[in-house]
N, C-alpha and C positions, 0 to 999 in steps of 0.2 A: 705464684708460681715459683718455681726452683732453677734459678739460672745456674746452679752450679755446672762447669763447663764439665763437657763428655769426657775430654782426657787434659791432663795439664803435666807437662814435664817442667821440669827446675833444674836447669843446670845440669841435666845428664849426659853423662860420657859413659864410653866403654874403648879401651884396648885392647887389642890386640898385636902380635910383632910386629904386623906390616901393615896396621891399620889404629887408627883413633877417630871415634865419632865425638867430637869436640862440643864440649859444653851447651847440649840443646836445650834451648826455652821455647816452648810453643804451649799455645791453647788452644783446644779445638771448643768450640762453641757448639751447643746441640741442633739439632736438623739441620746440618750445612754439610757440604759433600767437600771435603779434602783431597787435593791429589799430590803426594810425594813425589817431587819430580828429580832426575840427577841420572851424572851417566852411572854406568857401573861401575860397581865398588865405592858408591857415595854415601851407602850406610843405610841403604832402604830396608836391608832384610833384617840387619840389626836390631833397628827399630821395630818392625813387625816382631821379632821374637821378645825383645824387651816387653813390650806391649800384650803379649800372650803368656808372659812370666816367665818364658822360658831359659830367659837370661837375667839376670841379675847387674844392672850397671855397676861401675867403680863410685860414682858420686853421682848425689842427684835424687831428686824426689819425683816418683810417678804416682797422680791421682787418676783414676779410673773412676767416673761417674762420682768424683768427691770421695770416692773408697781406695784402700791402699790395700797391694799384695799381701804386706805381712798380716794386716790383721783379716782380709776380706777376699782372699783367694778363691773361694767358691762361690761367692755372690758375686764378684768379679765377671768370670768366668761363663756365668748364666747371663749375663749381660751380654756378651761378645757372640757374633758371627764372624765366622773367618773363612775366607778363601785362599788358600794356598795357592803358589806359582805353579805348583806341582801336586794333585792330589795326593793325600794319603793314599799307598799301596796295600787295600784290603788285601789280594792274592784270589783266591779262589772262592773267597764268602761272595755270596751273592747279595745284589745292591737292597733288596727287600729286608735282608737281616743286619745291612750295615744302618739301613732307616729305622730298622726296631731297636737295635741298639743304642744309636744318639739318641734315639726320640726319650728311652728312658733318663738322661741323664740333664734334660733341661724340663721345669715346669714350667714352661711358658709355651712348649710345642703343642704345635697348631694341626693336628693331623688333616684337618680338610683342606688348610692350604697345602700342604706337601703334597695330598692326593691330586688337588687341581694344577698344581705347579708341574708335577712329574707329568699330566696327562697333557698336558698344553706346550711343553716342551719334548713330549715324547720320549721319554727315558723310559726302557724296559728294565722292570726291578725282578725279570728272574733270571737275567742274565749276571754270572759268575763277575766277578769287579774285573778282573785279569783278562775278561775277553771282551770287556768295553771300549770304544775309542775313545780316543785320546779328547774329543768333544763331547763326548759322553759322558765321561768323568767329571769335566767340569761342570757341567750343567748338573750333577748329581751334586757337587760340590757345591753349586749355587743354591740350589734347592736345599739342604741340607743348613746351610748359613739363614736363609728367609725364614724357613720353620720351624725355628728358635724364636722368631718374632724378637731380633734382638734391638737393644739399645743404640748399640754401634757395632758396627761392620768393619772389618777390615779387608780389605780386598788386594790381593797383591796377583797382579795382572789376571783379571778377573774376563775378560771376553777371548784370552790367546786359547786358541784352536776351536772356537766357534763359528758356525758360518754365520753368515749376512743376517738371517729371519732370526736366529738364537740369538745375537748379538741386540739386536732392535726389540727383543724380546725380554732380555731381564735387564737391559738400560730404563725399558718401561716400568717394571718391576722396582728397580733401585728409587727411581723417581717416586712412585707410589708410597714408599717405605719414608725416604725423605719426608715428601708434602704430608702425606694421612696421618702417619704414624710418629713423624720427629725424630726420625732415626739419625743419629749422626754415622757420615762414611770417612774413611780414610782410604784412598784407593794410591796404588802405587802400578804405574803403566809406563810404557814407552812409546803406545800407543795416543797420537795425537789427538784421533777422533773422538778417543775416549773419554779424553780430559776435557774438549768441547763441549761433550753430550753431560756430560754425568757432575764436574766439580764447578764448585763455586769460588774456591779458594786454593790457590798454589803455593806449596811450599818446594822449595828451590834448595837443593844439597848440592856440595860438590865436595868430593875427596873428605867427607866427614864433618863438614864445614855448613852452618846454618846460613844461606845468603838471603834469605827473607821471604816474609809473605806477602802474597800478592791478589789482588779481587781481580780473576779473569777476566772480567767485563770491564773491570779497569784499564787492564793492559788493554786488549782490543781495541778500547777508544781513546788511549793517549799513545800509543806507541801508531808512528807512521811511517811512509815513505815520503818524503818532499823532491821534487824533482825542480832543476835550476839552471838557468843558463849560464850564471856568472857563481866562480864558486868563492866565499867570502874567504879573505889572506888568513884565518887563522879559523878554520872550521870547528875546529877542537874546542873553542872557544863560545861557541855560538851555544845558547843556552838550550839543553835538551837533545842535542846532539850526542849521540855515542859511534857513529858511523860513517863512513862518506866515502864515496867513489868515483873517482874523475872519469867525465864519458860526455856523451850531447847527447842529451842534458846529463848534469852532475846530480848524482844521488845522494841523500841525504836519510839516515833512520836517526829519527827522533823519538825517546822515551816521552819526550812533553811537547805536542805537536802544538799548542797554545804561544807557551814560549819561544819555540823557536820561530813559530812564524812573526811572532812580535818582533825577536831581535832580527830577523833576514829583512822584514817592513823597514823597520826605523833604519837600516845598515842601506836602503836602496834595492834591495836584491829581490828578485821578481819570481816568484813561485808559478811556475807552468801549469803544475799537478801536483795532487795528492792522492795518493792512494793508500788502502789499509794494507797493513802488513801480519803477514800469514804468523798465526799462535808460535808453529816450529822455530821460525827465526827471533822472534821473540825472546824465547826461552833460550835458543843456543846464544843470544847474545851475550844476555845474562850471566848462564851458566860458564860458557867456557870463557868469554873475554871479561863477565864480570864487569859487565856494565861501561867499563875505559874506553875512551872514545879511539876509535881504529880507521886505517887508512888503507884504502884500494888503489891501485893506478890503472888507468885504463889499459 
């Protein structure tokens, strides 16, 4: 079995006048879906451009399926299906002509799959590209990316502009590629529902700095809200606590509920209830507050 990572970045950096992507080192394993998460200006677009060979980093090395752009640019591009946030403008060219052109570039192009996907998501290929709606353009981009049967899918806001039914359809298609084809996925999105539905691992960025890699299910299992009647003298010293709010009852946010419960129990503090924490609050705490304990008075 080939255990070569799908994507490997080692100490990759890129500097602009007002932005620096700082020494990024990440490894993306085959068959998993990764979500690249961070506020606007974090470096997500820069990373996608580097992975597509459109930007050269100032430092570091990049491997795609064990290959480097310097020696294997053609082979790398045949392995990647890319869906940009804003589809490439093909002007007055008909969608059928776009499909015909793209199909000739990829040796693994699957005509039947393309035909079936187009029919199922109701894309009219006889229409000029510039007369298609935003949603239709995004559907076409997704169909093109999937029809090359990629080893790696790079998805930039893949569900933006799609209606509910199309979101469900393409989410199911992505899951099929993950589970049946062993495709690896790297997705950038601001939509928490897409992160929940598609991703296995979250890669968090803030202002060009990598904050860490988190398994989504572990985050949801470990991060909890604990409600207590008596506030500890030093809440910031309670194991796992990253945020607390005074009230009646008081609210503690923990990134490790088991350690927090143990500390509170040892101190004789009764927990009245424990509730799940929404994924968006977990991400905001890590990204904006960077995990440092914070306090909010009632």
